[in-house]
C-alpha positions in Angstrom: -27.1 13.6 -9.3 -30.5 15.2 -10.0 -33.5 13.9 -12.5 -30.7 11.2 -13.8 -28.1 13.8 -15.4 -25.0 13.6 -16.0 -23.1 16.7 -14.7 -19.6 15.9 -14.0 -17.6 12.6 -14.2 -18.5 12.3 -10.5 -22.4 11.2 -11.7 -20.4 8.8 -13.5 -21.1 4.9 -11.8 -18.3 3.6 -13.1 -16.2 6.0 -11.8 -18.0 5.7 -8.7 -17.5 1.8 -9.0 -14.1 2.4 -9.9 -13.1 4.5 -6.7 -14.6 2.1 -4.8 -12.3 -0.3 -6.6 -9.4 2.1 -5.3 -10.3 2.3 -2.0 -11.2 -1.7 -1.6 -7.6 -1.9 -3.3 -5.7 0.2 -0.9 -7.2 -1.6 2.5 -6.2 -5.1 1.5 -2.9 -3.5 0.6 -2.7 -1.9 3.7 -2.0 -6.0 5.2 0.6 -7.2 3.1 4.2 -7.7 4.6 5.7 -4.5 4.9 8.8 -6.5 2.9 6.6 -5.2 -0.2 5.9 -1.4 0.9 8.4 -0.7 -1.8 7.4 -3.2 -4.6 4.4 -5.0 -4.5 2.1 -2.4 -2.3 2.9 0.9 -4.6 2.3 -1.1 -7.7 -1.1 -2.5 -7.0 -2.4 1.2 -5.3 -1.0 3.3 -9.1 -2.6 0.5 -10.5 -5.6 1.2 -9.0 -5.5 4.9 -8.8 -5.2 5.3 -12.4 -8.8 3.3 -13.2 -11.2 6.5 -12.0 -8.4 9.3 -12.6 -8.1 8.3 -16.2 -12.8 7.7 -16.2 -12.3 11.4 -14.8 -9.3 12.9 -16.8 -10.5 13.2 -20.4 -14.3 13.3 -19.1 -16.4 16.6 -21.1 -13.8 17.6 -23.0 -14.7 17.7 -27.0 -13.1 14.5 -27.9 -14.8 11.7 -28.5 -11.9 9.6 -29.2 -9.0 11.0 -26.9 -11.9 10.3 -24.2 -12.2 7.5 -25.7 -8.5 6.7 -25.3 -8.9 7.1 -21.7 -11.5 5.2 -20.3 -9.1 2.4 -22.8 -6.5 3.2 -20.1 -8.4 2.9 -17.2 -9.1 -1.0 -18.9 -5.1 -1.2 -19.3 -5.2 -0.1 -15.4 -7.2 -2.4 -14.7 -6.0 -4.9 -16.5 -2.3 -4.7 -14.7 -4.9 -3.9 -10.8 -5.9 -7.7 -11.8 -2.3 -9.1 -12.4 -1.1 -7.4 -9.3 -4.1 -8.8 -6.8 -3.5 -12.2 -8.5 0.6 -12.6 -8.4 0.0 -11.3 -4.6 -2.7 -14.3 -4.0 0.1 -16.9 -5.3 3.1 -15.4 -2.8 -0.1 -14.7 -0.2 0.5 -11.9 0.6 -3.7 -11.8 1.5 -6.0 -14.1 1.5 -7.8 -16.1 -1.9 -10.7 -14.4 -0.1 -10.1 -11.4 0.2 -8.4 -11.0 -2.9 -11.7 -12.6 -4.9 -13.5 -9.5 -3.3 -11.6 -7.0 -4.6 -11.1 -9.2 -8.0 -15.0 -9.0 -8.4 -15.3 -5.3 -8.1 -12.6 -5.4 -10.9 -15.1 -7.5 -13.4 -17.9 -4.8 -12.6 -15.7 -2.3 -13.2 -14.4 -3.7 -16.3 -18.2 -4.6 -17.8 -18.7 -1.3 -16.9 -15.9 0.4 -19.0 -17.0 -1.6 -22.0 -20.7 -0.9 -21.6 -18.9 3.2 -21.5 -16.7 3.1 -24.3 -19.1 1.8 -26.5 -22.0 4.0 -25.8 -19.0 7.3 -26.3 -18.0 5.7 -29.4 -21.6 5.0 -30.6 -22.4 8.4 -30.0 -19.6 10.2 -31.1 
């Protein structure tokens, strides 16, 4: 990103944060019990992947309304991810410390998404 200009969704700070969040969720879920290989692990990973994917999906198209809708889908996926993380913590799949670290990233992404939605709505 040169000079602060945004030429691609990859230049958006919220997309980069969401990618870091997805990576952290993947790394965390790698330590889950093998018995969760077809249950919690893929659910958590799908939710994590969906956050940056929805930020990227409608970026740069002509419809402000559609982009806001996809950003709201990202918010929904973020809430789903947080729910999976909290349940994983309750079930003892990972330490509270490790899960809290990922939940902190969720909070950062949530604030950034809210700010981007407001900015897009104001500009549209």
